[in-house]
C-alpha positions as a Python dict, from the first residue, in 0.01 Angstrom:
ca = {
    (1, 'M'): (0, 0, 0),
    (2, 'N'): (-290, -69, -297),
    (3, 'I'): (-364, 286, -432),
    (4, 'G'): (-560, 225, -743),
    (5, 'E'): (-866, 252, -612),
    (6, 'N'): (-762, 584, -459),
    (7, 'I'): (-635, 754, -725),
    (8, 'M'): (-800, 1157, -769),
    (9, 'S'): (-644, 1241, -1041),
    (10, 'K'): (-323, 1192, -1239),
    (11, 'I'): (-60, 1446, -1354),
    (12, 'K'): (119, 1464, -1648),
    (13, 'I'): (558, 1514, -1596),
    (14, 'K'): (820, 1584, -1870),
    (15, 'T'): (1115, 1391, -1811),
    (16, 'V'): (1417, 1281, -2002),
    (17, 'N'): (1211, 958, -2039),
    (18, 'G'): (963, 1180, -2189),
    (19, 'I'): (604, 1235, -2082),
    (20, 'E'): (513, 1012, -1716),
    (21, 'E'): (230, 1037, -1523),
    (22, 'R'): (223, 1077, -1140),
    (23, 'N'): (-65, 968, -920),
    (24, 'V'): (-230, 1241, -706),
    (25, 'V'): (-423, 1114, -377),
    (26, 'S'): (-581, 1242, -88),
    (27, 'R'): (-313, 1341, 246),
    (28, 'Q'): (-426, 1024, 424),
    (29, 'E'): (-330, 783, 157),
    (30, 'S'): (-11, 937, 53),
    (31, 'V'): (70, 915, 450),
    (32, 'A'): (4, 569, 413),
    (33, 'A'): (196, 479, 101),
    (34, 'R'): (525, 670, 223),
    (35, 'R'): (483, 465, 561),
    (36, 'E'): (495, 203, 337),
    (37, 'L'): (828, 267, 133),
    (38, 'L'): (1055, 406, 505),
    (39, 'K'): (1052, 73, 562),
    (40, 'A'): (1217, -17, 264),
    (41, 'E'): (1444, 294, 380),
    (42, 'K'): (1502, 166, 734),
    (43, 'E'): (1642, -182, 590),
    (44, 'F'): (1850, 33, 347),
    (45, 'T'): (1997, 213, 664),
    (46, 'R'): (2088, -59, 819),
    (47, 'R'): (2249, -236, 497),
    (48, 'G'): (2448, 98, 495),
    (49, 'D'): (2538, 88, 886),
    (50, 'E'): (2654, -302, 846),
    (51, 'L'): (2844, -206, 481),
    (52, 'A'): (3027, 46, 675),
    (53, 'R'): (3168, -205, 972),
    (54, 'Q'): (3228, -436, 681),
    (55, 'R'): (3450, -147, 499),
    (56, 'Q'): (3668, -53, 862),
    (57, 'A'): (3711, -448, 964),
    (58, 'L'): (3921, -481, 646),
    (59, 'P'): (4252, -567, 634),
    (60, 'W'): (4544, -293, 610),
    (61, 'V'): (4798, -275, 365),
    (62, 'R'): (5185, -105, 549),
    (63, 'I'): (5271, 176, 308),
    (64, 'D'): (5662, 133, 297),
    (65, 'K'): (5683, 366, 6),
    (66, 'N'): (5828, 675, 2),
    (67, 'Y'): (5532, 877, -191),
    (68, 'Q'): (5625, 1284, -207),
    (69, 'F'): (5359, 1546, -256),
    (70, 'D'): (5407, 1928, -385),
    (71, 'A'): (5157, 2118, -105),
    (72, 'D'): (5102, 2475, -26),
    (73, 'G'): (5372, 2462, 217),
    (74, 'G'): (5648, 2281, 19),
    (75, 'K'): (5731, 1900, -28),
    (76, 'A'): (5566, 1670, 196),
    (77, 'S'): (5538, 1305, 270),
    (78, 'L'): (5265, 1044, 271),
    (79, 'A'): (5273, 1085, 648),
    (80, 'D'): (5302, 1455, 674),
    (81, 'L'): (4984, 1533, 493),
    (82, 'F'): (4769, 1356, 826),
    (83, 'K'): (4892, 1663, 973),
    (84, 'G'): (4898, 1550, 1370),
    (85, 'R'): (4558, 1292, 1311),
    (86, 'S'): (4569, 977, 1296),
    (87, 'Q'): (4323, 902, 974),
    (88, 'L'): (4387, 1059, 651),
    (89, 'L'): (4075, 1073, 315),
    (90, 'I'): (4220, 1121, -33),
    (91, 'Y'): (3986, 1252, -305),
    (92, 'H'): (4160, 1118, -610),
    (93, 'F'): (4084, 1453, -857),
    (94, 'M'): (4114, 1406, -1219),
    (95, 'F'): (4360, 1649, -1316),
    (96, 'G'): (4635, 1504, -1561),
    (97, 'P'): (4972, 1695, -1630),
    (98, 'E'): (4830, 1727, -1997),
    (99, 'Y'): (4512, 1897, -1895),
    (100, 'T'): (4404, 2245, -1919),
    (101, 'A'): (4154, 2275, -1635),
    (102, 'G'): (4015, 1999, -1402),
    (103, 'C'): (3754, 1767, -1433),
    (104, 'K'): (3401, 1923, -1468),
    (105, 'T'): (3248, 1578, -1269),
    (106, 'C'): (3548, 1600, -1040),
    (107, 'S'): (3488, 1980, -982),
    (108, 'M'): (3132, 1906, -919),
    (109, 'I'): (3206, 1661, -625),
    (110, 'A'): (3480, 1899, -504),
    (111, 'D'): (3213, 2188, -491),
    (112, 'G'): (3040, 1985, -169),
    (113, 'F'): (3472, 1970, -18),
    (114, 'N'): (3531, 2298, 155),
    (115, 'G'): (3276, 2300, 430),
    (116, 'L'): (3351, 1958, 542),
    (117, 'V'): (3756, 1986, 622),
    (118, 'V'): (3697, 2154, 892),
    (119, 'H'): (3492, 1914, 1067),
    (120, 'L'): (3675, 1613, 946),
    (121, 'A'): (3980, 1793, 1128),
    (122, 'N'): (3802, 1793, 1459),
    (123, 'H'): (3665, 1437, 1450),
    (124, 'D'): (4099, 1327, 1397),
    (125, 'V'): (4009, 1305, 1063),
    (126, 'T'): (4206, 1497, 751),
    (127, 'F'): (4128, 1588, 355),
    (128, 'W'): (4319, 1627, 89),
    (129, 'A'): (4273, 1606, -288),
    (130, 'V'): (4560, 1482, -510),
    (131, 'S'): (4610, 1467, -820),
    (132, 'R'): (4906, 1444, -1098),
    (133, 'A'): (4895, 1762, -1269),
    (134, 'P'): (5178, 2021, -1155),
    (135, 'L'): (5095, 2228, -857),
    (136, 'A'): (5065, 2564, -984),
    (137, 'K'): (4817, 2408, -1206),
    (138, 'L'): (4660, 2308, -930),
    (139, 'Q'): (4655, 2613, -741),
    (140, 'A'): (4534, 2883, -1035),
    (141, 'Y'): (4264, 2613, -1070),
    (142, 'K'): (4116, 2629, -736),
    (143, 'R'): (4173, 2997, -730),
    (144, 'R'): (3950, 3001, -1025),
    (145, 'M'): (3676, 2788, -850),
    (146, 'G'): (3711, 2938, -542),
    (147, 'W'): (3765, 2656, -325),
    (148, 'S'): (3991, 2665, 31),
    (149, 'F'): (4027, 2240, 82),
    (150, 'P'): (4449, 2128, 83),
    (151, 'W'): (4485, 1997, -248),
    (152, 'A'): (4839, 1847, -312),
    (153, 'S'): (4980, 1723, -654),
    (154, 'S'): (5172, 1417, -676),
    (155, 'F'): (5323, 1460, -998),
    (156, 'G'): (5652, 1253, -1105),
    (157, 'G'): (5553, 1003, -795),
    (158, 'D'): (5406, 695, -865),
    (159, 'F'): (5122, 771, -591),
    (160, 'N'): (4844, 766, -841),
    (161, 'A'): (4977, 434, -1068),
    (162, 'D'): (4999, 311, -730),
    (163, 'F'): (4664, 331, -649),
    (164, 'N'): (4501, 246, -956),
    (165, 'V'): (4401, 646, -1065),
    (166, 'S'): (4656, 683, -1306),
    (167, 'F'): (4738, 484, -1635),
    (168, 'T'): (4951, 467, -1903),
    (169, 'E'): (4946, 462, -2269),
    (170, 'E'): (5092, 182, -2301),
    (171, 'Q'): (4831, -12, -2061),
    (172, 'Q'): (4531, 132, -2192),
    (173, 'R'): (4640, -66, -2537),
    (174, 'A'): (4746, -331, -2356),
    (175, 'G'): (4441, -405, -2199),
    (176, 'A'): (4622, -346, -1843),
    (177, 'I'): (4450, -91, -1661),
    (178, 'E'): (4304, -246, -1340),
    (179, 'Y'): (4035, 19, -1209),
    (180, 'N'): (3742, -32, -994),
    (181, 'Y'): (3919, -379, -865),
    (182, 'R'): (3863, -534, -1214),
    (183, 'R'): (4042, -545, -1553),
    (184, 'E'): (3964, -366, -1792),
    (185, 'P'): (4033, -444, -2208),
    (186, 'A'): (4192, -311, -2445),
    (187, 'W'): (4049, 77, -2471),
    (188, 'Q'): (3871, 189, -2814),
    (189, 'A'): (3664, 451, -2815),
    (190, 'R'): (3313, 445, -2647),
    (191, 'S'): (3117, 690, -2574),
    (192, 'N'): (3029, 556, -2208),
    (193, 'E'): (3373, 499, -2097),
    (194, 'G'): (3455, 566, -1753),
    (195, 'M'): (3163, 726, -1673),
    (196, 'V'): (2937, 713, -1329),
    (197, 'S'): (2682, 627, -1510),
    (198, 'H'): (2539, 575, -1858),
    (199, 'M'): (2361, 849, -2096),
    (200, 'E'): (2292, 901, -2429),
    (201, 'G'): (2540, 1074, -2628),
    (202, 'N'): (2924, 1119, -2597),
    (203, 'P'): (2912, 1229, -2228),
    (204, 'V'): (3321, 1147, -2198),
    (205, 'A'): (3418, 1305, -2500),
    (206, 'D'): (3247, 1604, -2389),
    (207, 'N'): (3423, 1542, -2019),
    (208, 'A'): (3780, 1553, -2231),
    (209, 'A'): (3708, 1812, -2459),
    (210, 'A'): (3616, 2041, -2098),
    (211, 'T'): (3952, 1959, -1981),
    (212, 'G'): (4084, 2029, -2349),
    (213, 'T'): (4224, 1713, -2383),
    (214, 'D'): (4136, 1352, -2636),
    (215, 'V'): (3916, 1117, -2510),
    (216, 'A'): (4197, 866, -2478),
    (217, 'T'): (4389, 1110, -2264),
    (218, 'Y'): (4128, 1212, -2033),
    (219, 'I'): (4062, 853, -1957),
    (220, 'R'): (4391, 753, -1847),
    (221, 'E'): (4334, 964, -1520),
    (222, 'R'): (4045, 829, -1336),
    (223, 'P'): (3822, 919, -1015),
    (224, 'G'): (3857, 790, -660),
    (225, 'M'): (3869, 837, -279),
    (226, 'S'): (4141, 647, -34),
    (227, 'A'): (4143, 593, 285),
    (228, 'F'): (4486, 578, 560),
    (229, 'A'): (4575, 534, 883),
    (230, 'L'): (4905, 608, 1114),
    (231, 'E'): (4985, 422, 1372),
    (232, 'D'): (5288, 412, 1601),
    (233, 'G'): (5470, 584, 1284),
    (234, 'A'): (5361, 364, 1027),
    (235, 'V'): (5098, 464, 735),
    (236, 'Y'): (4827, 174, 635),
    (237, 'H'): (4588, 185, 363),
    (238, 'T'): (4257, 77, 499),
    (239, 'Y'): (4039, 112, 144),
    (240, 'S'): (3942, 264, -135),
    (241, 'A'): (3656, 343, -391),
    (242, 'Y'): (3588, 423, -759),
    (243, 'A'): (3364, 520, -1022),
    (244, 'R'): (2982, 498, -870),
    (245, 'G'): (3091, 362, -527),
    (246, 'L'): (3185, 729, -497),
    (247, 'D'): (2827, 792, -571),
    (248, 'A'): (2753, 884, -199),
    (249, 'I'): (3048, 1159, -180),
    (250, 'W'): (2916, 1306, -475),
    (251, 'S'): (2638, 1544, -266),
    (252, 'V'): (2423, 1624, -538),
    (253, 'Y'): (2315, 1311, -624),
    (254, 'P'): (2124, 1223, -291),
    (255, 'W'): (1975, 1554, -291),
    (256, 'L'): (1861, 1481, -638),
    (257, 'D'): (1750, 1103, -563),
    (258, 'R'): (1460, 1248, -326),
    (259, 'S'): (1326, 1526, -628),
    (260, 'P'): (1058, 1456, -771),
    (261, 'K'): (1228, 1392, -1100),
    (262, 'G'): (1499, 1141, -964),
    (263, 'R'): (1794, 1225, -1168),
    (264, 'N'): (1670, 1258, -1456),
    (265, 'E'): (2044, 1242, -1694),
    (266, 'D'): (1994, 1009, -1926),
    (267, 'A'): (1996, 1268, -2178),
    (268, 'G'): (2355, 1334, -2157),
    (269, 'V'): (2613, 1467, -1901),
    (270, 'W'): (2379, 1839, -1717),
    (271, 'W'): (2650, 1960, -1524),
    (272, 'R'): (2929, 2188, -1547),
    (273, 'R'): (3192, 2379, -1362),
    (274, 'H'): (2994, 2612, -1145),
    (275, 'D'): (3126, 2910, -1302),
    (276, 'E'): (2998, 2830, -1655),
    (277, 'Y'): (2605, 2782, -1596),
    (278, 'D'): (2563, 3137, -1694),
    (279, 'K'): (2725, 3104, -2021),
    (280, 'G'): (2453, 3024, -2269),
    (281, 'G'): (2288, 2667, -2360),
    (282, 'P'): (2045, 2442, -2219),
    (283, 'N'): (2120, 2402, -1837),
    (284, 'H'): (1906, 2102, -1792),
    (285, 'C'): (1778, 1825, -2016),
    (286, 'C'): (1375, 1872, -2040),
    (287, 'G'): (1311, 2248, -1945),
    (288, 'A'): (1140, 2461, -2167),
}
């Protein structure tokens, strides 16, 4: 719809990109424009449905390695994590052994986990977070954050490395890191390395400092999610996603994408752990 001749007025708003204008029109004209956008949204939804079908049709890989985890109930195998169900979803939470606290970006994502666990469990799906930090560290941080979702430690094992979310310093220096299905060049300090979006400033250094590490150590851990199936006693890997492939499970973003100013985040990493917002400093990019 061309509303150029029907604009009643314009309003100026402050965003990270500076001052922008929005058109103000009648309710009738707004509804007409919304109906046009709805056509694109419906197509996007249908495309999403088709992508979901393609994910589920991917070939499976049988897992024969005996991965071991430390969990609240003691030692557990990958098969044990299913807890009697046939499907398992794992969030690869960035919390390396050297970290003093969990990644604040993963923490923001994890704030949405508590409520979904029971619903997934009643649909034949078990959910876990897994990190390389020792279990005691994970438990302490979990208490601090007030989380209840299950969280296991893969410390000392190959699980994270095998699913391409943890890397060695040697891999990092040699350009031997395979993340998000592509080979990365040998590491050198870059301000936007490893982020889900490219922002001004030095977001990776900010995130690294928040975990008590340097940048190189911080990005040897990476975020991701993996799906597994248990059939006739055998475990299969069915799907993994990394980097911006996690946007869909980052519950804040679908809401921001529907807000008047959108993500509005080019000025840098605006989020914090949920218990840190009241500790002073700006909480958003363009407030007074």
